[in-house]
Every structure is written in C-alpha cells, then in structure tokens.
C-alpha positions in Angstrom: -41.6 -62.8 11.4 -40.9 -66.2 9.7 -37.2 -66.9 9.1 -36.1 -66.5 5.5 -35.7 -69.6 3.4 -32.3 -71.2 3.7 -29.9 -71.2 0.8 -29.0 -74.8 -0.4 -25.3 -74.7 0.2 -23.0 -76.6 2.5 -21.0 -74.7 5.1 -18.7 -75.6 7.9 -20.6 -77.1 10.8 -21.0 -74.6 13.7 -21.5 -76.2 17.1 -23.2 -73.1 18.4 -26.1 -73.8 16.0 -26.9 -77.0 17.9 -27.2 -75.4 21.3 -30.3 -74.1 23.1 -31.0 -72.2 26.3 -31.0 -75.4 28.3 -27.3 -75.8 27.6 -26.6 -72.8 29.8 -28.2 -73.5 33.1 -25.1 -74.3 35.1 -24.3 -71.8 37.9 -21.3 -70.4 35.9 -23.8 -68.9 33.4 -26.0 -67.2 36.0 -24.2 -63.9 35.9 -24.5 -63.9 32.2 -28.3 -64.6 32.4 -28.5 -61.7 34.9 -26.9 -59.4 32.3 -29.2 -60.7 29.6 -32.2 -59.9 31.9 -30.9 -56.3 32.3 -30.5 -56.0 28.5 -34.1 -57.2 28.1 -35.4 -54.6 30.6 -33.4 -51.9 28.8 -35.0 -52.7 25.5 -38.4 -52.1 26.9 -37.7 -48.4 27.5 -38.7 -45.8 25.0 -36.2 -45.5 22.2 -35.2 -41.9 22.9 -34.4 -43.0 26.5 -32.3 -45.9 25.2 -30.3 -43.5 23.0 -29.6 -41.2 25.9 -28.5 -44.2 28.0 -26.3 -45.3 25.1 -24.6 -41.9 25.0 -23.9 -42.2 28.7 -22.5 -45.6 28.3 -20.2 -44.4 25.5 -18.9 -41.5 27.6 -18.3 -43.8 30.5 -16.4 -46.1 28.2 -14.3 -43.2 27.0 -13.3 -42.4 30.5 -12.4 -45.9 31.5 -11.0 -47.5 28.3 -8.0 -45.2 27.8 -6.3 -47.7 25.6 -9.2 -47.7 23.1 -9.3 -43.9 23.3 -5.6 -43.9 22.3 -6.3 -46.3 19.4 -9.1 -44.1 18.1 -7.2 -40.9 18.4 -4.1 -42.4 16.7 -6.2 -43.8 13.8 -7.9 -40.5 13.2 -4.6 -38.6 13.3 -3.1 -41.0 10.8 -6.0 -40.8 8.4 -6.4 -37.1 8.6 -2.9 -35.7 9.3 -3.9 -32.1 8.3 -6.7 -31.9 10.9 -6.0 -29.6 14.0 -5.9 -31.3 17.4 -9.3 -29.8 18.3 -11.0 -31.5 15.4 -9.4 -34.8 16.2 -10.5 -34.7 19.8 -14.1 -33.7 18.8 -14.3 -36.7 16.5 -13.0 -39.0 19.3 -15.7 -37.7 21.6 -18.4 -38.1 19.0 -17.2 -41.6 18.2 -17.6 -42.9 21.7 -21.1 -41.4 21.8 -21.9 -43.3 18.6 -20.4 -46.5 20.1 -22.8 -46.3 23.0 -25.8 -45.7 20.8 -24.6 -48.6 18.7 -24.7 -50.9 21.7 -28.4 -49.9 22.3 -29.1 -50.6 18.7 -27.5 -54.1 19.0 -29.6 -54.7 22.1 -33.0 -54.0 20.5 -32.0 -56.2 17.6 -31.4 -59.0 20.0 -35.0 -58.9 21.0 -36.5 -58.2 17.5 -37.7 -54.8 18.8 -36.1 -53.0 15.9 -39.0 -54.1 13.6 -41.4 -52.2 15.9 -39.2 -49.4 17.3 -36.7 -48.2 14.7 -37.7 -49.8 11.3 -39.9 -46.7 10.6 -36.9 -44.5 11.1 -34.9 -46.0 8.2 -34.8 -44.7 4.6 -33.6 -47.6 2.5 -32.7 -47.2 -1.2 -31.3 -49.6 -3.8 -32.8 -52.9 -2.6 -33.8 -53.4 -6.3 -30.2 -54.3 -7.0 -30.4 -57.3 -4.7 -33.8 -58.3 -6.1 -32.4 -58.2 -9.6 -29.4 -60.4 -8.6 -31.8 -62.9 -6.9 -34.0 -63.1 -10.0 -30.9 -63.8 -12.1 -29.6 -66.4 -9.7 -26.4 -64.5 -9.1 -24.6 -64.6 -5.7 -23.8 -61.2 -4.1 -21.0 -60.1 -1.8 -22.7 -57.4 0.2 -19.7 -55.2 0.8 -19.6 -52.9 3.7 -17.4 -51.6 6.5 -17.5 -51.8 10.3 -19.7 -49.0 11.5 -21.3 -48.6 14.9 -24.7 -48.9 13.1 -23.8 -52.2 11.4 -26.0 -54.5 13.5 -29.2 -52.6 13.0 -28.3 -51.9 9.4 -27.9 -55.5 8.6 -31.1 -56.4 10.5 -33.0 -53.6 8.6 -31.7 -54.9 5.3 -32.6 -58.5 6.2 -36.1 -57.3 6.7 -36.2 -56.2 3.1 -34.1 -58.7 1.2 -32.9 -62.3 1.6 -29.3 -62.1 2.9 -26.8 -64.3 4.7 -24.2 -63.4 7.2 -20.6 -64.0 8.2 -20.0 -65.2 11.7 -17.1 -64.9 14.1 -17.5 -66.8 17.4 -17.4 -64.9 20.7 -15.4 -65.9 23.6 -18.4 -66.0 26.0 -20.4 -69.1 25.0 -23.7 -67.8 26.4 -23.6 -64.5 24.5 -22.2 -66.3 21.5 -25.3 -68.5 21.4 -27.6 -65.6 22.0 -26.1 -63.4 19.2 -25.8 -66.3 16.8 -29.3 -67.5 17.2 -30.8 -64.0 16.8 -28.8 -63.4 13.6 -29.5 -66.9 12.2 -33.3 -66.2 12.6 -33.0 -63.3 10.2 -30.7 -64.7 7.6 -30.6 -67.4 4.9 -27.2 -68.8 5.9 -24.5 -68.1 8.5 -21.0 -68.7 7.4 -18.0 -68.9 9.7 -15.4 -66.2 8.9 -12.7 -68.7 7.9 -14.9 -70.9 5.8 -14.0 -69.6 2.4 -15.0 -72.8 0.6 -18.5 -72.6 2.2 -18.7 -68.9 1.2 -17.9 -69.8 -2.5 -20.4 -72.6 -2.5 -23.1 -70.3 -1.2 -22.3 -67.5 -3.7 -22.5 -70.1 -6.5 -25.9 -71.1 -5.1 -27.1 -67.5 -5.4 -26.8 -66.3 -1.8 -26.3 -62.6 -0.9 -23.8 -62.6 2.0 -22.8 -59.7 4.3 -19.0 -59.1 3.9 -17.0 -56.6 5.9 -13.5 -56.4 4.4 -12.0 -53.6 6.4 -10.4 -55.2 9.5 -6.7 -56.0 9.9 -6.3 -59.8 9.8 -2.7 -59.7 8.5 -1.3 -62.8 6.8 -0.9 -63.9 3.2 -4.5 -63.0 2.3 -3.8 -59.3 2.7 -2.1 -56.5 0.7 -1.1 -53.0 1.7 -3.2 -50.3 0.1 -4.0 -46.7 1.0 -6.8 -46.0 3.4 -7.0 -42.2 3.5 -3.5 -41.0 4.3 -2.2 -44.3 5.6 -1.1 -47.6 4.1 -3.4 -50.3 5.6 -3.1 -54.1 5.6 -6.4 -55.1 3.8 -7.7 -58.5 3.0 -7.6 -59.1 -0.7 -9.9 -62.1 -0.9 -12.8 -60.0 -2.2 -11.6 -60.3 -5.7 -11.0 -64.1 -5.4 -14.4 -64.7 -3.8 -16.2 -62.7 -6.5 -14.3 -64.5 -9.2 -14.6 -68.1 -7.8 -18.2 -67.6 -6.7 -19.3 -65.9 -9.9 -20.7 -63.2 -7.7 -21.6 -59.5 -8.0 -20.1 -57.1 -5.5 -22.7 -54.7 -4.2 -21.6 -52.1 -1.6 -24.0 -50.8 1.0 -23.5 -48.3 3.8 -25.6 -47.1 6.7 -25.6 -43.7 8.4 -27.3 -42.4 11.6 -28.5 -38.9 10.9 -28.4 -36.0 13.3 -32.3 -35.9 13.6 -32.3 -39.5 14.9 -33.3 -41.1 11.6 -31.2 -43.5 9.6 -30.2 -43.9 5.9 -29.1 -47.1 4.2 -28.0 -47.0 0.6 -27.5 -50.1 -1.4 -25.3 -49.2 -4.4 -25.4 -50.7 -7.9 -23.1 -53.7 -8.5 -19.5 -52.7 -9.2 -18.7 -52.7 -12.9 -15.5 -54.4 -14.1 -15.0 -56.2 -10.7 -12.9 -58.2 -10.2 -10.2 -56.9 -12.5 -6.9 -58.3 -13.4 -5.0 -56.6 -10.6 -5.9 -57.7 -7.0 -4.0 -54.8 -5.5 -5.9 -52.3 -7.7 -9.2 -54.0 -6.8 -8.5 -53.7 -3.1 -7.6 -50.0 -3.4 -10.8 -49.4 -5.3 -12.8 -50.9 -2.4 -11.0 -48.8 0.1 -11.8 -45.7 -1.9 -15.5 -46.7 -1.8 -15.3 -47.1 1.9 -13.5 -43.7 2.4 -16.5 -41.9 0.8 -18.9 -43.7 3.1 -16.7 -42.9 6.2 -16.7 -39.2 5.3 -20.5 -39.1 5.3 -20.7 -40.0 9.0 -17.1 -40.2 10.3 -18.0 -40.5 14.0 -19.7 -43.8 13.2 -16.8 -45.7 11.7 -15.1 -48.1 14.1 -12.0 -46.1 15.0 -11.3 -48.2 18.1 -10.1 -51.1 15.9 -6.3 -51.4 15.5 -6.7 -50.9 11.8 -3.0 -50.2 11.2 -1.5 -52.8 13.6 0.3 -54.7 10.8 2.9 -52.5 9.1 5.0 -53.1 6.0 8.4 -54.6 6.6 10.8 -52.1 8.3 8.0 -49.7 9.5 7.6 -49.2 13.2 4.3 -49.8 15.0 1.9 -46.9 15.3 0.2 -47.7 18.6 
C-alpha cells in the first residue's frame, strides 16, 4: 500500500522521524530486536491462535499487575456504583482478556498484516462524513476514546480515508521508532501531542486528525465534568481546537463483537460545536463517550488512572 499524500502543514520536528533501523545496531538494542523478532513470529500464526494467545497474555497480566487490577476495579466501581461486586469483578476479568487481544491487534498492525488478516472482519459505516469534509476542504477532529481496539481501528479507518494521527513518544527508543514509522506509513501527518499550533495549522489545511480526549493530563487545559457517576478531569482544548482550526468534530468508535468480528461507526459531525460554554462542550463529549463505552464496556481502557486528579479538597481515589 502506498502511503497517503501528506497534508501541507508545518508541525513540530520529531527526531524519531529521521531515524532508521541502522540507528539501533548497538548491543544495548539487541534484546529489543529479539523481542521484535518474537513479535514478527507471532504475527505469522493464524489469527484465531493469536487471539487465544492474547487472552492468555491478558490473564497473565491480570495475575501479575495487581496495581493495574486495582486501578481498573476502582474505576469501574466509581463509574457504576450501583453494580454488585460480582458484576464489577466480571468486567475486570473481561477487560484484561480484551487488553491481551488488543496487544495482538497492535502487533499485526505493526507488520501490516491487518490488511490481509482482519480487514475483512470489519464493518465500517459513516466514512462518507469524512469524504464530504475532505471535498469541502474542512479539517476534522476525529474524536474517540482509548479502547483496547484503538490501534486496529485507526489502521482500519486509515485504509478507507485520509487521516492523520497524534503522537506521544515512548520511553524505549527502538520501539518508539518502530511504532512511529508504522503509523506514519499509514497517515497523512503525525503531530506530537503537545504541538497544538501544529494541530491548528493542519486542521486549517484540511487534515482529519485522530484525537483521543479522555485521558487525565491535569493542568490548566482541563475542566472537571461528569464521566458516568464520577467527576473527571477532562481536557477542554477540543472546543478551542475546533474553533481555531475551523474544524468539524466527527466522533468514531470501534467495538470488538462476540463473534470475532469488528464494528466501526463514524458518526455525523457534531452540530452546534463548539458552543459558547467550554464546560458544557466537554460534558457533551463525555456523554458521547459514555454511550460508546456501554456498547462494549470491557474494551474501554479501565487500567488508566482516569480519576487521578481530583477537585480541590477531595481525597485521592487510588
């Protein structure tokens, strides 16, 4: 597959974009290369076998990562305070199974095998909204949440529409390069997470850019709005980006179905967004996300410390 045409906009330079495999030949990278070799071998297995391995990895992670289990359990209890303990624990178990499958999905995307293996399993609707925006020259914030299916979902959407991505550097430079290079090959532009000026320039140039708004970054760019039964510190820059970039906000959400197939729905552009009240805008986005989470709750990223930042005077929850 040829890479999509680049969007003519200036973004913050990213050193990882200038690197190649020959920059990682020093002995300190050899264990990483061994791991990459194992990942390559795994992706050659039949997809049903990879899914089973993913479930096993998720269950092992659940046994070993007790801190993350505690975070997931706490998040679910806070969001659904009326649920009995048995239902909470069932969702925790299902979530770690979904996490393991998500790792296998990420792996086949690294090698481009998703186009051959899993692309036929996807039912994708609503791409016409992105095509209409492209014809009209409008930028798009592709609004979504952090789900265990997000890597394969974005790769699947990139195979049907011209989209860009947000980028957060990894601590491991070898895996940072591998993941960045694979994502960059699919997308029209890669924008570093903190590069808001670059994001605005790309939106004004007509780019459609992946945008996950649902993680806790704290700071002055966030407001407290309800997420299910809990007040959550949520970034409020979505309204500003849409306004300053003259962009449409188009939500999309994936779901891994019980029969092994996948569904991805691209929704129509939000009407009346942004409004005059940034707080109300952000609450509206959380409500959209809530509906998506309820469709496949085990696939939401419950291991993230979503409620780490609390309003003044409130104790920590973890």
